[in-house]
DSSP file (Angstrom, degrees, kcal/mol; ACC not computed):
  #  RESIDUE AA STRUCTURE BP1 BP2  ACC     N-H-->O    O-->H-N    N-H-->O    O-->H-N    TCO  KAPPA ALPHA  PHI   PSI    X-CA   Y-CA   Z-CA
    1    1 A M     >        0   0    0      0, 0.0     4,-2.2     0, 0.0     5,-0.2   0.000 360.0 360.0 360.0 -38.2  -78.9   65.9  -55.4
    2    2 A K  H  >  +     0   0    0      1,-0.2     4,-2.2     2,-0.2     5,-0.2   0.878 360.0  56.6 -63.3 -34.8  -78.8   62.1  -55.8
    3    3 A K  H  > S+     0   0    0      1,-0.2     4,-1.0     2,-0.2    -1,-0.2   0.908 107.9  47.5 -63.9 -39.2  -79.9   61.8  -52.1
    4    4 A Y  H  > S+     0   0    0      1,-0.2     4,-0.8     2,-0.2     3,-0.3   0.888 110.6  51.6 -68.1 -39.9  -83.0   63.9  -52.8
    5    5 A L  H >< S+     0   0    0     -4,-2.2     3,-0.5     1,-0.2    -1,-0.2   0.839 105.3  55.7 -65.4 -33.2  -83.8   61.9  -55.9
    6    6 A A  H 3X S+     0   0    0     -4,-2.2     4,-0.6     1,-0.2    -1,-0.2   0.782 104.2  55.1 -67.8 -27.4  -83.5   58.7  -54.0
    7    7 A M  H 3X S+     0   0    0     -4,-1.0     4,-2.8    -3,-0.3     5,-0.3   0.711  88.0  80.2 -78.1 -20.5  -86.2   60.0  -51.5
    8    8 A V  H <X S+     0   0    0     -4,-0.8     4,-2.6    -3,-0.5     5,-0.2   0.923  93.8  44.4 -60.1 -47.4  -88.8   60.7  -54.2
    9    9 A P  H  > S+     0   0    0      0, 0.0     4,-2.7     0, 0.0    -1,-0.2   0.904 114.3  51.3 -61.3 -37.4  -90.0   57.1  -54.5
   10   10 A L  H  X S+     0   0    0     -4,-0.6     4,-2.3     2,-0.2    -2,-0.2   0.925 112.6  44.7 -63.5 -45.6  -90.1   56.7  -50.7
   11   11 A L  H  X S+     0   0    0     -4,-2.8     4,-2.5     2,-0.2    -1,-0.2   0.871 112.5  52.1 -68.8 -37.6  -92.1   59.9  -50.4
   12   12 A A  H  X S+     0   0    0     -4,-2.6     4,-2.3    -5,-0.3    -2,-0.2   0.934 110.6  48.3 -62.5 -44.6  -94.4   58.9  -53.2
   13   13 A G  H  X S+     0   0    0     -4,-2.7     4,-2.5    -5,-0.2    -2,-0.2   0.904 111.3  49.7 -62.4 -41.1  -95.0   55.5  -51.6
   14   14 A A  H  X S+     0   0    0     -4,-2.3     4,-2.4     1,-0.2    -2,-0.2   0.919 111.1  50.3 -64.3 -40.7  -95.7   57.2  -48.2
   15   15 A A  H  X S+     0   0    0     -4,-2.5     4,-1.4     2,-0.2    -2,-0.2   0.900 110.6  48.8 -61.4 -42.7  -98.1   59.6  -49.9
   16   16 A F  H  X S+     0   0    0     -4,-2.3     4,-1.0     2,-0.2     3,-0.2   0.932 112.3  48.2 -60.7 -48.3  -99.9   56.7  -51.6
   17   17 A L  H  < S+     0   0    0     -4,-2.5     3,-0.4     1,-0.2    -2,-0.2   0.876 110.5  51.9 -61.9 -38.2 -100.2   54.8  -48.3
   18   18 A A  H  < S+     0   0    0     -4,-2.4    -1,-0.2     1,-0.2    -2,-0.2   0.790 107.4  53.1 -67.9 -29.3 -101.5   57.8  -46.5
   19   19 A S  H  < S+     0   0    0     -4,-1.4     2,-0.7    -3,-0.2    -1,-0.2   0.677  87.9  90.5 -82.7 -16.8 -104.2   58.3  -49.1
   20   20 A V  S  < S-     0   0    0     -4,-1.0     2,-1.0    -3,-0.4    -4,-0.0  -0.700  70.4-148.4 -84.0 119.8 -105.6   54.8  -48.9
   21   21 A G        +     0   0    0     -2,-0.7     2,-0.5     2,-0.0    -3,-0.1  -0.748  28.7 162.4 -92.5 103.4 -108.3   54.7  -46.3
   22   22 A V        -     0   0    0     -2,-1.0     2,-0.1     5,-0.0    -2,-0.0  -0.982  36.9-124.1-120.9 127.7 -108.3   51.4  -44.6
   23   23 A S    >>  -     0   0    0     -2,-0.5     3,-1.4     1,-0.1     4,-1.3  -0.433  15.7-129.9 -67.9 140.0 -110.0   50.8  -41.3
   24   24 A S  T 34 S+     0   0    0      1,-0.3    -1,-0.1     2,-0.2    33,-0.0   0.745 109.1  60.7 -66.0 -19.7 -107.8   49.3  -38.6
   25   25 A A  T 34 S+     0   0    0      1,-0.2    -1,-0.3     3,-0.0     3,-0.1   0.758 102.7  54.0 -72.5 -25.7 -110.6   46.7  -38.0
   26   26 A E  T <4 S+     0   0    0     -3,-1.4     2,-0.3     1,-0.2    -2,-0.2   0.907 117.6   4.9 -77.9 -47.4 -110.2   45.5  -41.6
   27   27 A A     <  -     0   0    0     -4,-1.3     2,-0.4     2,-0.0    -1,-0.2  -0.989  49.3-159.2-146.5 150.0 -106.5   44.7  -41.9
   28   28 A K        -     0   0    0     -2,-0.3     2,-0.3    -3,-0.1    32,-0.2  -0.950  24.0-148.0-123.5 149.1 -103.3   44.6  -39.9
   29   29 A Y  E     -a   60   0A   0     30,-3.1    32,-2.4    -2,-0.4    33,-1.5  -0.846  14.6-150.2-121.9 151.8  -99.9   44.8  -41.5
   30   30 A T  E     -a   62   0A   0     -2,-0.3     2,-0.5    31,-0.2    33,-0.2  -0.987  21.3-160.8-112.3 130.6  -96.4   43.5  -41.1
   31   31 A I  E     -a   63   0A   0     31,-2.4    33,-3.2    -2,-0.5     2,-0.4  -0.945   2.7-163.1-117.0 131.3  -93.7   45.9  -42.5
   32   32 A G  E     -a   64   0A   0     -2,-0.5     2,-0.4    31,-0.2    33,-0.2  -0.941   6.6-176.8-116.3 133.4  -90.2   44.8  -43.3
   33   33 A V  E     -a   65   0A   0     31,-3.0    33,-2.9    -2,-0.4     2,-0.6  -0.994  12.0-161.5-129.7 126.6  -87.2   47.1  -43.8
   34   34 A S  E     -a   66   0A   0     -2,-0.4     2,-0.7    31,-0.2    33,-0.2  -0.936  11.4-165.2-109.0 110.6  -83.7   46.1  -44.7
   35   35 A N  E     +a   67   0A   0     31,-3.2    33,-1.7    -2,-0.6     3,-0.0  -0.862  14.9 172.0 -98.7 111.8  -81.3   48.9  -43.9
   36   36 A T        +     0   0    0     -2,-0.7     2,-0.6    31,-0.2    -1,-0.1   0.541  62.3  70.3 -97.2  -8.0  -77.9   48.4  -45.6
   37   37 A V        -     0   0    0     32,-0.1     3,-0.4     3,-0.1     2,-0.3  -0.918  65.6-175.0-114.4 107.8  -76.4   51.7  -44.7
   38   38 A Q        +     0   0    0     -2,-0.6     3,-0.1     1,-0.2    -2,-0.0  -0.763  64.2  28.4-102.1 144.4  -75.5   52.0  -40.9
   39   39 A G  S    S+     0   0    0     -2,-0.3     2,-0.6     1,-0.3    -1,-0.2   0.496  82.9 128.2  88.9   2.7  -74.2   55.1  -39.2
   40   40 A N     >  -     0   0    0     -3,-0.4     4,-2.3     1,-0.1    -1,-0.3  -0.840  55.9-144.7 -96.3 123.3  -75.9   57.5  -41.7
   41   41 A G  H  > S+     0   0    0     -2,-0.6     4,-2.2     1,-0.2     5,-0.2   0.858  99.3  53.0 -56.2 -40.3  -77.9   60.1  -39.9
   42   42 A W  H  > S+     0   0    0      1,-0.2     4,-2.3     2,-0.2    -1,-0.2   0.922 109.6  47.7 -62.9 -42.8  -80.6   60.2  -42.6
   43   43 A R  H  > S+     0   0    0      2,-0.2     4,-2.3     1,-0.2    -2,-0.2   0.883 111.0  51.7 -67.6 -37.8  -81.1   56.4  -42.4
   44   44 A E  H  X S+     0   0    0     -4,-2.3     4,-2.2     1,-0.2    -1,-0.2   0.911 110.8  47.6 -63.2 -42.1  -81.3   56.6  -38.6
   45   45 A E  H  X S+     0   0    0     -4,-2.2     4,-2.4    -5,-0.2    -2,-0.2   0.877 109.8  54.4 -64.8 -38.5  -84.0   59.2  -38.9
   46   46 A M  H  X S+     0   0    0     -4,-2.3     4,-2.3     2,-0.2    -2,-0.2   0.920 108.1  48.1 -61.2 -43.0  -85.8   57.2  -41.5
   47   47 A I  H  X S+     0   0    0     -4,-2.3     4,-2.4     1,-0.2    -1,-0.2   0.908 111.7  50.5 -65.9 -41.1  -85.9   54.1  -39.2
   48   48 A C  H  X S+     0   0    0     -4,-2.2     4,-2.4     1,-0.2    -1,-0.2   0.900 111.0  49.0 -61.8 -38.7  -87.2   56.3  -36.3
   49   49 A A  H  X S+     0   0    0     -4,-2.4     4,-2.4     2,-0.2     5,-0.2   0.861 109.8  52.0 -69.5 -36.3  -89.9   57.8  -38.6
   50   50 A I  H  X S+     0   0    0     -4,-2.3     4,-2.4     2,-0.2    -2,-0.2   0.928 111.7  46.2 -61.5 -45.4  -91.0   54.3  -39.7
   51   51 A K  H  X S+     0   0    0     -4,-2.4     4,-2.1     1,-0.2    -2,-0.2   0.922 113.6  48.6 -64.3 -43.6  -91.3   53.1  -36.1
   52   52 A A  H  X S+     0   0    0     -4,-2.4     4,-2.4     1,-0.2    -2,-0.2   0.917 113.3  46.1 -63.7 -43.5  -93.2   56.2  -35.1
   53   53 A Q  H  X S+     0   0    0     -4,-2.4     4,-1.8     1,-0.2    -1,-0.2   0.886 111.6  52.2 -68.2 -38.1  -95.7   56.0  -38.0
   54   54 A A  H  X S+     0   0    0     -4,-2.4     4,-0.8    -5,-0.2     6,-0.7   0.904 112.5  45.4 -61.7 -39.8  -96.2   52.3  -37.5
   55   55 A L  H  < S+     0   0    0     -4,-2.1     3,-0.4     1,-0.2    -2,-0.2   0.898 115.1  47.2 -69.7 -40.9  -97.0   52.9  -33.8
   56   56 A A  H  < S+     0   0    0     -4,-2.4    -1,-0.2     1,-0.2    -2,-0.2   0.753 104.5  61.5 -74.9 -22.5  -99.3   55.9  -34.6
   57   57 A S  H  < S-     0   0    0     -4,-1.8    -1,-0.2    -5,-0.2    -2,-0.2   0.788  82.2-152.9 -73.0 -28.7 -101.2   54.1  -37.3
   58   58 A D  S  < S+     0   0    0     -4,-0.8    -3,-0.1    -3,-0.4    -4,-0.1   0.693  77.8  90.4  56.4  21.8 -102.6   51.3  -35.1
   59   59 A E        +     0   0    0     -5,-0.4   -30,-3.1   -31,-0.1     2,-0.6   0.446  63.4  86.0-115.6  -9.7 -102.6   49.2  -38.4
   60   60 A V  E     +a   29   0A   0     -6,-0.7   -30,-0.2   -32,-0.2    -2,-0.1  -0.845  45.1 174.5-103.5 116.0  -99.1   47.7  -38.1
   61   61 A T  E    S+     0   0A   0    -32,-2.4     2,-0.4    -2,-0.6   -31,-0.2   0.777  71.7  21.6 -91.4 -26.1  -98.9   44.5  -35.9
   62   62 A K  E     -a   30   0A   0    -33,-1.5   -31,-2.4     2,-0.0     2,-0.5  -0.994  57.2-165.2-145.5 135.1  -95.2   43.8  -36.6
   63   63 A L  E     -a   31   0A   0     -2,-0.4     2,-0.7   -33,-0.2   -31,-0.2  -0.966   9.1-168.1-120.6 114.7  -92.2   45.8  -37.7
   64   64 A N  E     +a   32   0A   0    -33,-3.2   -31,-3.0    -2,-0.5     2,-0.5  -0.891   9.8 177.1-106.9 107.9  -89.2   43.9  -38.9
   65   65 A I  E     -a   33   0A   0     -2,-0.7     2,-0.4   -33,-0.2   -31,-0.2  -0.946   6.3-170.6-115.3 122.8  -86.1   46.0  -39.3
   66   66 A A  E     -a   34   0A   0    -33,-2.9   -31,-3.2    -2,-0.5     2,-0.6  -0.931   6.1-163.3-113.4 136.3  -82.8   44.5  -40.2
   67   67 A H  E     +a   35   0A   0     -2,-0.4     2,-0.3   -33,-0.2   -31,-0.2  -0.945  38.8 114.8-118.7 107.7  -79.5   46.3  -40.2
   68   68 A R        -     0   0    0    -33,-1.7     2,-0.7    -2,-0.6    -2,-0.1  -0.941  65.2-106.9-166.1 154.2  -76.7   44.7  -42.1
   69   69 A N        +     0   0    0     -2,-0.3     2,-0.3   -32,-0.0   -33,-0.1  -0.753  63.8 129.3 -85.8 119.2  -74.5   45.3  -45.2
   70   70 A T        -     0   0    0     -2,-0.7     2,-0.1   -34,-0.0    -2,-0.1  -0.900  53.1 -97.2-156.3 178.9  -75.7   42.9  -47.9
   71   71 A D     >  -     0   0    0     -2,-0.3     4,-2.2     1,-0.0     5,-0.2  -0.294  52.3 -82.9 -97.3-174.3  -76.8   42.7  -51.5
   72   72 A A  H  > S+     0   0    0      1,-0.2     4,-2.2     2,-0.2     5,-0.2   0.897 130.0  51.1 -59.2 -42.1  -80.4   42.7  -53.0
   73   73 A A  H  > S+     0   0    0      1,-0.2     4,-1.9     2,-0.2    -1,-0.2   0.882 109.7  50.5 -65.8 -35.5  -80.8   39.0  -52.4
   74   74 A G  H  > S+     0   0    0      2,-0.2     4,-2.4     1,-0.2    -1,-0.2   0.874 108.3  53.0 -68.3 -37.8  -79.7   39.5  -48.7
   75   75 A Q  H  X S+     0   0    0     -4,-2.2     4,-2.2     2,-0.2     5,-0.2   0.916 107.8  50.4 -63.5 -42.9  -82.3   42.3  -48.4
   76   76 A L  H  X S+     0   0    0     -4,-2.2     4,-1.5     1,-0.2    -2,-0.2   0.912 110.4  50.2 -62.3 -40.0  -85.1   40.1  -49.7
   77   77 A E  H  X S+     0   0    0     -4,-1.9     4,-1.2     1,-0.2    -1,-0.2   0.920 107.8  54.7 -61.7 -43.1  -84.0   37.4  -47.1
   78   78 A D  H  < S+     0   0    0     -4,-2.4     3,-0.3     1,-0.2    -2,-0.2   0.910 112.2  41.1 -57.6 -45.8  -84.1   40.1  -44.3
   79   79 A I  H  < S+     0   0    0     -4,-2.2    -1,-0.2     1,-0.2    -2,-0.2   0.707 111.4  55.8 -84.3 -15.8  -87.6   41.1  -45.0
   80   80 A R  H  <        0   0    0     -4,-1.5    -1,-0.2    -5,-0.2    -2,-0.2   0.680 360.0 360.0 -83.0 -17.1  -89.0   37.6  -45.6
   81   81 A N     <        0   0    0     -4,-1.2    -1,-0.2    -3,-0.3    -2,-0.2   0.413 360.0 360.0 -93.0 360.0  -87.7   36.4  -42.2
């Protein structure tokens, strides 16, 4: 149950981003993801979905995915670099 509750903010964010109509000529985005849980099938699928959506959107110029076990400060460092 906790796993599904953790997905709610992610799905809500994805729905929000999908509802925002921005022309690809207007803006390009860099997306950063810090994945702290390695070897988890759900997380691997999440990373594959992020890559596929970024490629399909034609609005993402750079995708920065970091895989390491760290704390919140380390995650911030991952996505800022």
